MMTF fields as JSON, N, C-alpha, C and O atoms, coordinates in Angstrom:
{
  "mmtfVersion": "1.0.0",
  "mmtfProducer": "UNKNOWN",
  "numBonds": 519,
  "numAtoms": 520,
  "numGroups": 130,
  "numChains": 1,
  "numModels": 1,
  "chainsPerModel": [1],
  "groupsPerChain": [130],
  "chainIdList": ["A"],
  "bondAtomList": [4, 2, 8, 6, 12, 10, 16, 14, 20, 18, 24, 22, 28, 26, 32, 30, 36, 34, 40, 38, 44, 42, 48, 46, 52, 50, 56, 54, 60, 58, 64, 62, 68, 66, 72, 70, 76, 74, 80, 78, 84, 82, 88, 86, 92, 90, 96, 94, 100, 98, 104, 102, 108, 106, 112, 110, 116, 114, 120, 118, 124, 122, 128, 126, 132, 130, 136, 134, 140, 138, 144, 142, 148, 146, 152, 150, 156, 154, 160, 158, 164, 162, 168, 166, 172, 170, 176, 174, 180, 178, 184, 182, 188, 186, 192, 190, 196, 194, 200, 198, 204, 202, 208, 206, 212, 210, 216, 214, 220, 218, 224, 222, 228, 226, 232, 230, 236, 234, 240, 238, 244, 242, 248, 246, 252, 250, 256, 254, 260, 258, 264, 262, 268, 266, 272, 270, 276, 274, 280, 278, 284, 282, 288, 286, 292, 290, 296, 294, 300, 298, 304, 302, 308, 306, 312, 310, 316, 314, 320, 318, 324, 322, 328, 326, 332, 330, 336, 334, 340, 338, 344, 342, 348, 346, 352, 350, 356, 354, 360, 358, 364, 362, 368, 366, 372, 370, 376, 374, 380, 378, 384, 382, 388, 386, 392, 390, 396, 394, 400, 398, 404, 402, 408, 406, 412, 410, 416, 414, 420, 418, 424, 422, 428, 426, 432, 430, 436, 434, 440, 438, 444, 442, 448, 446, 452, 450, 456, 454, 460, 458, 464, 462, 468, 466, 472, 470, 476, 474, 480, 478, 484, 482, 488, 486, 492, 490, 496, 494, 500, 498, 504, 502, 508, 506, 512, 510, 516, 514],
  "bondOrderList": [1, 1, 1, 1, 1, 1, 1, 1, 1, 1, 1, 1, 1, 1, 1, 1, 1, 1, 1, 1, 1, 1, 1, 1, 1, 1, 1, 1, 1, 1, 1, 1, 1, 1, 1, 1, 1, 1, 1, 1, 1, 1, 1, 1, 1, 1, 1, 1, 1, 1, 1, 1, 1, 1, 1, 1, 1, 1, 1, 1, 1, 1, 1, 1, 1, 1, 1, 1, 1, 1, 1, 1, 1, 1, 1, 1, 1, 1, 1, 1, 1, 1, 1, 1, 1, 1, 1, 1, 1, 1, 1, 1, 1, 1, 1, 1, 1, 1, 1, 1, 1, 1, 1, 1, 1, 1, 1, 1, 1, 1, 1, 1, 1, 1, 1, 1, 1, 1, 1, 1, 1, 1, 1, 1, 1, 1, 1, 1, 1],
  "groupList": [{"groupName": "MET", "atomNameList": ["N", "CA", "C", "O"], "elementList": ["N", "C", "C", "O"], "formalChargeList": [0, 0, 0, 0], "bondAtomList": [1, 0, 2, 1, 3, 2], "bondOrderList": [1, 1, 2], "singleLetterCode": "M", "chemCompType": "L-PEPTIDE LINKING"}, {"groupName": "ASN", "atomNameList": ["N", "CA", "C", "O"], "elementList": ["N", "C", "C", "O"], "formalChargeList": [0, 0, 0, 0], "bondAtomList": [1, 0, 2, 1, 3, 2], "bondOrderList": [1, 1, 2], "singleLetterCode": "N", "chemCompType": "L-PEPTIDE LINKING"}, {"groupName": "LYS", "atomNameList": ["N", "CA", "C", "O"], "elementList": ["N", "C", "C", "O"], "formalChargeList": [0, 0, 0, 0], "bondAtomList": [1, 0, 2, 1, 3, 2], "bondOrderList": [1, 1, 2], "singleLetterCode": "K", "chemCompType": "L-PEPTIDE LINKING"}, {"groupName": "ILE", "atomNameList": ["N", "CA", "C", "O"], "elementList": ["N", "C", "C", "O"], "formalChargeList": [0, 0, 0, 0], "bondAtomList": [1, 0, 2, 1, 3, 2], "bondOrderList": [1, 1, 2], "singleLetterCode": "I", "chemCompType": "L-PEPTIDE LINKING"}, {"groupName": "ALA", "atomNameList": ["N", "CA", "C", "O"], "elementList": ["N", "C", "C", "O"], "formalChargeList": [0, 0, 0, 0], "bondAtomList": [1, 0, 2, 1, 3, 2], "bondOrderList": [1, 1, 2], "singleLetterCode": "A", "chemCompType": "L-PEPTIDE LINKING"}, {"groupName": "GLU", "atomNameList": ["N", "CA", "C", "O"], "elementList": ["N", "C", "C", "O"], "formalChargeList": [0, 0, 0, 0], "bondAtomList": [1, 0, 2, 1, 3, 2], "bondOrderList": [1, 1, 2], "singleLetterCode": "E", "chemCompType": "L-PEPTIDE LINKING"}, {"groupName": "LEU", "atomNameList": ["N", "CA", "C", "O"], "elementList": ["N", "C", "C", "O"], "formalChargeList": [0, 0, 0, 0], "bondAtomList": [1, 0, 2, 1, 3, 2], "bondOrderList": [1, 1, 2], "singleLetterCode": "L", "chemCompType": "L-PEPTIDE LINKING"}, {"groupName": "THR", "atomNameList": ["N", "CA", "C", "O"], "elementList": ["N", "C", "C", "O"], "formalChargeList": [0, 0, 0, 0], "bondAtomList": [1, 0, 2, 1, 3, 2], "bondOrderList": [1, 1, 2], "singleLetterCode": "T", "chemCompType": "L-PEPTIDE LINKING"}, {"groupName": "GLY", "atomNameList": ["N", "CA", "C", "O"], "elementList": ["N", "C", "C", "O"], "formalChargeList": [0, 0, 0, 0], "bondAtomList": [1, 0, 2, 1, 3, 2], "bondOrderList": [1, 1, 2], "singleLetterCode": "G", "chemCompType": "PEPTIDE LINKING"}, {"groupName": "PHE", "atomNameList": ["N", "CA", "C", "O"], "elementList": ["N", "C", "C", "O"], "formalChargeList": [0, 0, 0, 0], "bondAtomList": [1, 0, 2, 1, 3, 2], "bondOrderList": [1, 1, 2], "singleLetterCode": "F", "chemCompType": "L-PEPTIDE LINKING"}, {"groupName": "VAL", "atomNameList": ["N", "CA", "C", "O"], "elementList": ["N", "C", "C", "O"], "formalChargeList": [0, 0, 0, 0], "bondAtomList": [1, 0, 2, 1, 3, 2], "bondOrderList": [1, 1, 2], "singleLetterCode": "V", "chemCompType": "L-PEPTIDE LINKING"}, {"groupName": "ASP", "atomNameList": ["N", "CA", "C", "O"], "elementList": ["N", "C", "C", "O"], "formalChargeList": [0, 0, 0, 0], "bondAtomList": [1, 0, 2, 1, 3, 2], "bondOrderList": [1, 1, 2], "singleLetterCode": "D", "chemCompType": "L-PEPTIDE LINKING"}, {"groupName": "GLN", "atomNameList": ["N", "CA", "C", "O"], "elementList": ["N", "C", "C", "O"], "formalChargeList": [0, 0, 0, 0], "bondAtomList": [1, 0, 2, 1, 3, 2], "bondOrderList": [1, 1, 2], "singleLetterCode": "Q", "chemCompType": "L-PEPTIDE LINKING"}, {"groupName": "PRO", "atomNameList": ["N", "CA", "C", "O"], "elementList": ["N", "C", "C", "O"], "formalChargeList": [0, 0, 0, 0], "bondAtomList": [1, 0, 2, 1, 3, 2], "bondOrderList": [1, 1, 2], "singleLetterCode": "P", "chemCompType": "L-PEPTIDE LINKING"}, {"groupName": "ARG", "atomNameList": ["N", "CA", "C", "O"], "elementList": ["N", "C", "C", "O"], "formalChargeList": [0, 0, 0, 0], "bondAtomList": [1, 0, 2, 1, 3, 2], "bondOrderList": [1, 1, 2], "singleLetterCode": "R", "chemCompType": "L-PEPTIDE LINKING"}, {"groupName": "SER", "atomNameList": ["N", "CA", "C", "O"], "elementList": ["N", "C", "C", "O"], "formalChargeList": [0, 0, 0, 0], "bondAtomList": [1, 0, 2, 1, 3, 2], "bondOrderList": [1, 1, 2], "singleLetterCode": "S", "chemCompType": "L-PEPTIDE LINKING"}, {"groupName": "CYS", "atomNameList": ["N", "CA", "C", "O"], "elementList": ["N", "C", "C", "O"], "formalChargeList": [0, 0, 0, 0], "bondAtomList": [1, 0, 2, 1, 3, 2], "bondOrderList": [1, 1, 2], "singleLetterCode": "C", "chemCompType": "L-PEPTIDE LINKING"}, {"groupName": "TYR", "atomNameList": ["N", "CA", "C", "O"], "elementList": ["N", "C", "C", "O"], "formalChargeList": [0, 0, 0, 0], "bondAtomList": [1, 0, 2, 1, 3, 2], "bondOrderList": [1, 1, 2], "singleLetterCode": "Y", "chemCompType": "L-PEPTIDE LINKING"}, {"groupName": "TRP", "atomNameList": ["N", "CA", "C", "O"], "elementList": ["N", "C", "C", "O"], "formalChargeList": [0, 0, 0, 0], "bondAtomList": [1, 0, 2, 1, 3, 2], "bondOrderList": [1, 1, 2], "singleLetterCode": "W", "chemCompType": "L-PEPTIDE LINKING"}],
  "groupTypeList": [0, 1, 2, 3, 4, 5, 4, 6, 2, 7, 4, 8, 7, 9, 9, 10, 4, 7, 10, 11, 8, 11, 12, 13, 14, 10, 14, 13, 9, 15, 15, 10, 16, 5, 9, 5, 8, 1, 4, 17, 6, 16, 7, 1, 1, 7, 2, 1, 16, 17, 4, 12, 0, 0, 4, 1, 15, 14, 4, 5, 6, 16, 8, 6, 1, 13, 11, 8, 7, 18, 10, 14, 3, 12, 16, 14, 6, 10, 14, 11, 1, 14, 11, 5, 4, 14, 4, 4, 0, 6, 4, 11, 13, 7, 8, 13, 15, 12, 6, 17, 7, 6, 8, 11, 8, 3, 9, 5, 10, 6, 14, 3, 5, 11, 4, 10, 16, 7, 2, 17, 15, 9, 7, 4, 4, 13, 5, 10, 3, 10],
  "groupIdList": [1, 2, 3, 4, 5, 6, 7, 8, 9, 10, 11, 12, 13, 14, 15, 16, 17, 18, 19, 20, 21, 22, 23, 24, 25, 26, 27, 28, 29, 30, 31, 32, 33, 34, 35, 36, 37, 38, 39, 40, 41, 42, 43, 44, 45, 46, 47, 48, 49, 50, 51, 52, 53, 54, 55, 56, 57, 58, 59, 60, 61, 62, 63, 64, 65, 66, 67, 68, 69, 70, 71, 72, 73, 74, 75, 76, 77, 78, 79, 80, 81, 82, 83, 84, 85, 86, 87, 88, 89, 90, 91, 92, 93, 94, 95, 96, 97, 98, 99, 100, 101, 102, 103, 104, 105, 106, 107, 108, 109, 110, 111, 112, 113, 114, 115, 116, 117, 118, 119, 120, 121, 122, 123, 124, 125, 126, 127, 128, 129, 130],
  "secStructList": [7, 7, 2, 2, 2, 2, 2, 2, 2, 2, 2, 1, 1, 3, 3, 3, 3, 3, 3, 3, 6, 6, 3, 3, 3, 3, 3, 3, 3, 7, 7, 3, 3, 3, 3, 6, 6, 3, 3, 3, 3, 3, 3, 3, 6, 6, 1, 2, 2, 2, 2, 2, 2, 2, 2, 7, 7, 3, 3, 3, 3, 3, 3, 3, 7, 6, 6, 1, 7, 3, 3, 3, 3, 3, 3, 3, 3, 3, 3, 3, 7, 7, 2, 2, 2, 2, 2, 2, 2, 2, 2, 1, 6, 6, 1, 7, 6, 6, 6, 7, 7, 6, 6, 1, 1, 7, 3, 3, 3, 3, 3, 3, 3, 3, 3, 3, 3, 3, 3, 3, 7, 1, 1, 1, 7, 7, 3, 3, 7, 7],
  "xCoordList": [42.811, 42.464, 42.338, 41.935, 42.626, 42.595, 41.214, 40.269, 41.007, 39.795, 38.807, 37.579, 39.462, 38.602, 38.06, 36.844, 38.877, 38.609, 37.45, 36.421, 37.703, 36.689, 35.307, 34.283, 35.31, 33.974, 33.234, 32.016, 34.097, 33.452, 32.886, 31.807, 33.643, 33.241, 31.897, 31.014, 31.959, 30.733, 29.448, 28.387, 29.638, 28.494, 28.157, 27.035, 29.063, 28.868, 28.874, 29.974, 27.795, 27.75, 27.855, 27.186, 28.751, 28.819, 28.86, 28.976, 28.761, 28.717, 29.905, 30.385, 30.367, 31.364, 30.836, 30.126, 31.113, 30.905, 32.03, 33.048, 31.982, 33.142, 32.506, 31.314, 33.444, 32.954, 33.279, 34.378, 32.127, 32.367, 32.189, 31.049, 33.165, 32.876, 32.288, 32.981, 31.017, 30.351, 29.26, 28.422, 29.23, 28.164, 28.67, 29.644, 27.938, 28.404, 27.896, 26.892, 28.599, 28.247, 28.508, 29.581, 27.425, 27.37, 27.261, 26.585, 27.866, 27.523, 28.077, 29.038, 27.357, 27.533, 28.863, 29.29, 29.467, 30.851, 30.66, 29.909, 31.369, 31.217, 32.657, 32.863, 33.605, 34.813, 35.912, 36.248, 36.412, 37.367, 38.309, 37.866, 39.567, 40.497, 41.677, 41.923, 42.363, 43.41, 44.718, 44.869, 45.612, 46.991, 47.921, 47.664, 49.075, 50.0, 49.627, 50.191, 48.512, 47.936, 46.952, 46.473, 46.776, 45.902, 44.693, 44.687, 43.682, 42.291, 42.478, 43.025, 41.909, 41.743, 40.493, 39.711, 40.092, 38.839, 39.333, 40.526, 38.474, 38.789, 37.758, 36.591, 38.173, 37.368, 37.864, 38.758, 37.41, 37.724, 38.082, 37.321, 39.421, 39.694, 39.141, 39.687, 37.978, 37.168, 35.932, 35.116, 35.821, 34.631, 34.716, 35.799, 33.636, 33.587, 34.128, 34.793, 33.762, 34.194, 35.62, 36.232, 36.299, 37.71, 38.377, 39.241, 37.816, 38.251, 38.113, 38.933, 37.074, 36.699, 37.704, 38.218, 37.96, 39.044, 40.394, 41.108, 40.706, 42.103, 42.181, 43.286, 40.922, 40.915, 41.038, 41.788, 40.146, 40.099, 40.062, 39.065, 41.102, 41.192, 40.392, 40.267, 39.825, 38.921, 37.776, 37.275, 37.215, 35.982, 35.388, 35.962, 34.13, 33.463, 32.722, 32.109, 32.899, 32.253, 31.192, 31.307, 30.171, 29.155, 28.58, 28.297, 28.42, 28.011, 27.048, 27.326, 25.87, 24.799, 25.105, 25.343, 25.139, 25.506, 24.254, 23.237, 24.373, 23.114, 22.297, 21.074, 23.139, 22.343, 21.803, 21.343, 21.795, 21.317, 22.046, 21.503, 23.425, 24.333, 24.965, 24.754, 25.764, 26.275, 27.481, 27.765, 28.35, 29.831, 29.897, 29.189, 30.729, 31.135, 32.612, 33.295, 33.049, 34.618, 34.844, 34.359, 35.677, 36.279, 37.634, 38.266, 38.073, 39.341, 39.928, 39.358, 41.032, 41.694, 41.869, 42.367, 41.477, 41.712, 42.938, 42.969, 43.933, 45.077, 45.458, 45.605, 45.6, 45.864, 47.173, 48.213, 47.108, 48.216, 48.493, 47.728, 49.601, 49.84, 50.512, 50.964, 50.547, 51.333, 50.382, 49.2, 50.992, 50.037, 49.891, 48.876, 50.708, 50.609, 49.429, 48.629, 49.116, 47.927, 46.735, 45.772, 46.91, 45.762, 45.398, 44.221, 46.418, 46.186, 45.738, 45.006, 46.038, 45.259, 43.631, 42.728, 43.459, 41.897, 41.383, 40.491, 41.991, 41.304, 41.093, 40.158, 42.229, 42.252, 41.029, 40.473, 40.711, 39.739, 38.379, 37.994, 37.586, 36.242, 35.28, 34.368, 35.594, 34.739, 35.261, 34.552, 36.289, 37.027, 36.383, 35.708, 36.604, 35.873, 36.625, 36.918, 36.874, 37.685, 36.945, 37.581, 35.649, 34.831, 34.899, 34.52, 35.382, 35.223, 36.575, 36.709, 37.651, 38.908, 40.001, 39.813, 41.109, 42.254, 43.614, 43.595, 44.69, 45.994, 46.327, 46.181, 46.764, 47.104, 46.231, 46.566, 45.013, 43.789, 43.859, 43.223, 44.634, 44.715, 43.602, 43.751, 42.618, 41.394, 41.305, 40.701, 41.858, 41.512, 42.653, 43.883, 41.703, 42.581, 42.224, 41.112, 43.355, 43.082, 43.431, 44.382, 42.563, 42.901, 43.137, 42.349, 44.016, 44.342, 43.443, 43.189, 43.114, 42.278, 43.068, 43.503, 43.36, 44.404, 43.754, 42.658, 44.534, 44.094, 42.694, 41.904, 42.341, 40.77, 40.395, 41.178, 39.297, 38.479, 37.288, 36.47, 37.142, 35.921, 35.089, 35.621, 33.806, 32.92, 31.813, 31.44, 31.277, 30.301, 29.083, 29.229, 27.951, 26.665, 25.635, 25.561, 24.745, 23.593, 22.529, 22.769, 21.197, 20.183, 20.02, 19.005, 20.759, 20.547, 21.745, 21.678, 22.928, 24.227, 24.882, 24.522, 25.775, 26.664, 27.711, 28.212, 27.906, 28.884, 30.317, 30.881, 30.702, 32.12, 33.045, 32.882, 34.12, 35.34, 36.083, 36.671, 36.055, 36.746, 38.334, 39.265, 38.512, 39.909, 39.877, 40.916],
  "yCoordList": [-11.822, -10.618, -9.572, -10.029, -8.328, -7.51, -7.44, -7.234, -7.583, -7.746, -6.406, -6.474, -5.36, -4.145, -4.241, -4.096, -4.495, -4.526, -5.54, -5.259, -6.701, -7.779, -7.346, -7.481, -6.813, -6.399, -5.401, -5.492, -4.252, -3.446, -3.901, -3.447, -4.912, -5.556, -6.482, -6.662, -7.004, -7.761, -6.959, -7.416, -5.75, -4.863, -4.284, -3.841, -4.318, -3.558, -2.123, -1.578, -1.419, 0.012, 0.267, -0.3, 1.159, 1.542, 3.133, 3.88, 3.557, 4.949, 5.51, 4.951, 6.629, 7.483, 8.507, 9.275, 8.7, 9.986, 10.789, 10.311, 12.056, 12.9, 13.91, 13.87, 15.038, 16.206, 17.673, 17.962, 18.392, 19.611, 20.748, 21.173, 21.261, 22.249, 21.444, 20.579, 21.72, 21.091, 20.308, 19.874, 20.081, 19.253, 17.952, 17.813, 17.005, 15.489, 15.453, 16.082, 14.723, 14.563, 13.165, 12.606, 12.574, 11.135, 10.985, 11.822, 9.98, 9.738, 8.287, 7.74, 7.786, 6.382, 6.262, 7.188, 5.148, 4.637, 3.253, 2.54, 2.774, 1.409, 0.81, -0.396, 1.82, 1.19, 1.085, 2.027, -0.235, -0.535, -1.51, -2.374, -1.502, -2.442, -2.532, -1.66, -3.87, -3.941, -3.763, -4.24, -3.077, -2.719, -2.732, -2.104, -3.547, -3.77, -4.039, -3.501, -5.013, -5.485, -4.24, -4.426, -3.188, -2.314, -2.124, -2.347, -1.727, -1.421, 0.112, 0.922, 0.415, 1.652, 1.975, 1.064, 3.309, 3.726, 4.851, 5.153, 5.439, 6.444, 7.608, 7.419, 8.792, 9.938, 10.764, 10.392, 11.829, 12.985, 14.129, 14.486, 14.854, 15.843, 17.196, 18.204, 17.26, 18.308, 18.336, 19.256, 17.345, 17.056, 17.582, 17.717, 17.83, 18.369, 17.456, 17.819, 16.039, 14.941, 14.964, 14.742, 15.196, 15.121, 16.185, 15.876, 17.599, 18.563, 18.276, 18.746, 17.505, 17.274, 16.215, 16.32, 15.11, 14.217, 14.797, 14.408, 15.703, 16.258, 17.244, 17.514, 17.958, 18.805, 17.903, 18.16, 16.789, 15.874, 14.466, 13.952, 13.91, 12.508, 11.375, 10.272, 11.782, 10.721, 10.568, 11.558, 9.395, 8.947, 7.832, 7.163, 7.613, 6.27, 5.863, 6.593, 4.645, 3.721, 2.921, 2.5, 2.679, 1.666, 1.03, 1.662, -0.238, -1.018, -2.036, -2.647, -2.315, -3.15, -4.436, -4.383, -5.547, -6.877, -7.511, -7.298, -8.486, -9.075, -9.798, -9.93, -10.269, -11.169, -10.476, -11.08, -9.042, -8.159, -7.755, -7.017, -8.219, -7.706, -6.439, -6.164, -5.712, -4.587, -4.496, -5.255, -3.512, -3.179, -1.862, -1.123, -1.335, -0.052, 0.134, -0.583, 1.074, 1.078, 2.665, 3.621, 2.696, 4.003, 3.938, 2.881, 4.954, 4.947, 6.542, 7.591, 6.402, 7.66, 7.391, 6.356, 8.268, 8.159, 9.004, 10.205, 8.377, 9.019, 8.821, 7.745, 10.09, 10.219, 9.362, 9.4, 8.684, 7.99, 8.477, 8.194, 9.214, 9.782, 9.026, 9.509, 7.705, 6.77, 6.343, 6.071, 6.299, 5.782, 4.422, 3.935, 3.623, 2.135, 1.997, 1.19, 2.708, 2.784, 2.987, 2.222, 4.129, 4.378, 3.246, 2.943, 2.626, 1.433, 0.348, -0.373, 0.013, -1.172, -0.778, -1.592, 0.371, 0.754, 0.452, -0.378, 1.188, 0.997, -0.455, -0.827, -1.327, -2.851, -3.571, -4.555, -3.105, -3.867, -3.846, -2.782, -4.808, -4.855, -3.809, -3.362, -3.405, -2.401, -1.015, -0.043, -0.851, 0.364, 1.132, 0.574, 2.561, 3.406, 3.943, 5.105, 2.757, 2.774, 3.39, 3.578, 3.739, 4.537, 6.032, 6.955, 6.178, 7.798, 8.279, 9.454, 7.614, 8.154, 7.32, 6.198, 8.057, 7.437, 7.944, 8.963, 7.277, 7.738, 8.943, 9.123, 9.813, 11.129, 12.065, 13.087, 11.746, 12.836, 13.938, 14.944, 13.93, 15.142, 15.138, 15.85, 14.471, 14.491, 13.23, 13.216, 12.067, 10.709, 10.531, 10.57, 10.329, 10.269, 8.708, 8.182, 8.156, 7.009, 7.344, 8.098, 6.72, 6.986, 5.61, 4.697, 5.439, 4.315, 4.446, 5.493, 3.334, 3.124, 2.842, 1.693, 3.676, 3.274, 3.387, 3.905, 2.862, 2.785, 2.609, 3.439, 1.448, 1.156, 0.209, -0.612, 0.386, -0.547, -1.003, -0.18, -2.249, -2.627, -3.652, -4.696, -3.384, -4.194, -4.459, -3.644, -5.807, -6.269, -6.418, -6.928, -5.949, -6.089, -6.826, -7.117, -7.128, -7.841, -7.637, -7.354, -7.774, -7.59, -9.078, -9.241, -9.915, -11.273, -11.72, -12.795, -11.031, -11.439, -10.317, -9.198, -10.455, -9.563, -8.978, -9.665, -7.719, -7.055, -7.969, -8.405, -8.117, -8.836, -7.96, -7.504, -7.621, -7.057, -7.819, -8.865, -7.24, -8.067, -7.501, -8.298, -6.214, -5.805, -4.619, -4.021],
  "zCoordList": [3.054, 2.744, 3.967, 5.037, 3.891, 4.961, 5.571, 4.809, 6.82, 7.557, 7.357, 7.379, 7.188, 6.901, 5.636, 5.503, 4.542, 3.228, 3.018, 2.403, 3.564, 3.526, 4.093, 3.424, 5.367, 5.901, 5.083, 4.929, 4.448, 3.518, 2.252, 1.871, 1.457, 0.432, 0.643, -0.196, 1.922, 2.309, 2.207, 1.782, 2.626, 2.892, 1.351, 1.103, 0.484, -0.809, -0.549, -0.449, -0.424, -0.203, 1.334, 2.198, 1.509, 2.885, 3.053, 2.082, 4.292, 4.472, 5.199, 6.185, 4.69, 5.455, 6.018, 5.369, 7.414, 8.194, 8.334, 8.835, 7.924, 8.339, 9.028, 9.333, 9.346, 10.321, 9.33, 8.856, 9.199, 8.561, 9.508, 9.694, 10.102, 11.221, 12.436, 12.972, 12.876, 13.702, 13.275, 14.065, 11.896, 11.361, 10.894, 10.154, 11.382, 10.656, 9.189, 8.854, 8.351, 6.943, 6.583, 6.809, 5.976, 5.671, 4.19, 3.593, 3.49, 2.192, 1.776, 2.318, 0.787, 0.448, -0.32, -1.011, -0.18, -0.946, -1.298, -0.632, -2.429, -2.557, -3.072, -3.205, -3.336, -3.885, -2.709, -1.992, -2.639, -1.5, -2.018, -2.775, -1.717, -2.265, -1.086, -0.253, -1.25, -0.442, -1.242, -2.367, -0.616, -1.365, -0.104, 0.923, -0.298, 0.729, 2.056, 3.01, 2.189, 3.19, 3.958, 5.076, 3.316, 3.897, 3.119, 1.909, 3.74, 3.137, 2.783, 3.531, 1.45, 0.879, 0.51, 0.24, 0.433, -0.196, -1.174, -1.185, -1.952, -2.85, -2.967, -2.624, -3.443, -3.771, -4.692, -5.452, -4.728, -5.917, -5.077, -4.178, -5.358, -4.513, -4.835, -4.388, -5.664, -5.879, -4.963, -5.026, -4.147, -3.479, -1.95, -1.38, -1.421, -0.031, 0.961, 1.931, 0.631, 1.586, 1.491, 2.536, 0.408, 0.442, 1.439, 2.26, 1.246, 1.902, 3.445, 4.234, 3.85, 5.208, 5.763, 6.876, 4.831, 5.306, 5.571, 6.495, 4.766, 4.927, 5.937, 6.407, 6.431, 7.566, 8.914, 9.855, 8.818, 10.062, 9.606, 9.098, 9.792, 9.291, 9.868, 9.336, 11.093, 11.765, 11.075, 10.541, 10.976, 10.134, 10.778, 11.638, 10.322, 10.82, 9.536, 8.757, 9.494, 8.23, 8.812, 9.963, 8.106, 8.373, 7.163, 6.145, 7.315, 6.249, 6.717, 7.749, 6.042, 6.203, 5.549, 4.342, 6.12, 5.239, 4.99, 5.649, 3.789, 3.334, 4.362, 4.321, 5.326, 6.51, 7.548, 8.517, 7.461, 8.34, 9.485, 10.306, 9.67, 10.582, 9.856, 8.675, 10.714, 10.201, 10.825, 11.751, 10.359, 10.764, 10.992, 10.308, 11.963, 12.257, 12.418, 13.149, 11.742, 11.659, 12.029, 11.425, 13.14, 13.428, 12.89, 12.898, 12.455, 11.752, 11.465, 11.765, 10.898, 10.338, 8.679, 8.234, 8.019, 6.53, 6.163, 6.428, 5.56, 5.203, 3.76, 3.179, 3.257, 1.922, 1.368, 2.026, 0.296, -0.302, -1.724, -2.646, -1.892, -3.208, -4.251, -5.29, -3.872, -4.879, -5.977, -5.764, -7.216, -8.337, -8.162, -8.661, -7.534, -7.162, -6.564, -7.039, -5.482, -4.666, -5.648, -5.71, -6.425, -7.17, -8.142, -8.337, -8.747, -9.692, -9.146, -9.825, -7.931, -7.246, -7.044, -7.236, -6.697, -6.597, -7.899, -8.075, -8.923, -10.398, -10.884, -11.593, -10.339, -10.82, -10.043, -10.532, -9.004, -8.151, -8.629, -9.115, -8.585, -9.266, -8.81, -9.506, -7.416, -6.896, -7.35, -7.089, -7.924, -8.229, -9.305, -10.17, -9.262, -10.13, -11.338, -11.621, -12.004, -13.335, -14.478, -15.515, -14.422, -15.396, -14.951, -15.673, -13.783, -13.445, -13.436, -13.78, -13.109, -12.863, -13.739, -14.21, -13.849, -14.463, -13.776, -13.085, -13.962, -13.376, -13.928, -15.137, -13.189, -13.659, -14.064, -14.663, -13.744, -14.096, -13.228, -13.542, -12.01, -11.104, -10.048, -9.055, -10.172, -9.113, -8.429, -7.356, -8.919, -8.179, -6.951, -6.953, -5.966, -4.658, -3.94, -3.99, -3.316, -2.528, -1.194, -0.988, 0.008, 1.264, 1.983, 1.737, 2.722, 3.398, 4.822, 5.418, 5.121, 6.377, 7.457, 7.54, 8.341, 9.521, 10.97, 11.183, 11.875, 13.423, 13.379, 13.831, 12.797, 12.572, 13.766, 14.242, 14.131, 14.988, 14.262, 13.852, 14.08, 13.297, 14.087, 14.466, 14.344, 15.321, 14.314, 13.47, 14.506, 13.752, 14.795, 15.906, 14.339, 15.322, 14.67, 13.476, 15.722, 15.338, 16.254, 17.428, 15.753, 16.772, 17.513, 18.191, 17.433, 18.082, 18.733, 19.33, 18.725, 19.335, 19.871, 19.507, 20.67, 21.255, 20.102, 19.212, 20.292, 19.359, 19.353, 20.357, 18.09, 17.797, 17.282, 16.15, 18.046, 17.554, 16.542, 16.817, 15.248, 14.134, 14.289, 14.408, 14.276, 14.33, 15.301, 15.58]
}
């Protein structure tokens, strides 16, 4: 499994930070899948976070693991307009299949690119995963 997708699935709920002008914005996400060896997340193209991601693809993700460790991921979020990528997200157990459908005009998937994923702990040195 893609190490980024695995890290986010381990966390369960994770937070995505974007920039809105000069103001940071953070919100929870929980849907993540692997498609063609890449990690993906999803959103709705009517949301402010989607507009922020399109204006500035740089983002930071953070998730707290059940064992008390956490991961931080610096990355770019790149829109993938293929229905195959959307279908992979909908098929994943974390996918938002109750919210979106293929062809609904609002469901968007974003590929996580240029990622640096680091695992942190209060008791150990940071570990670069990817």
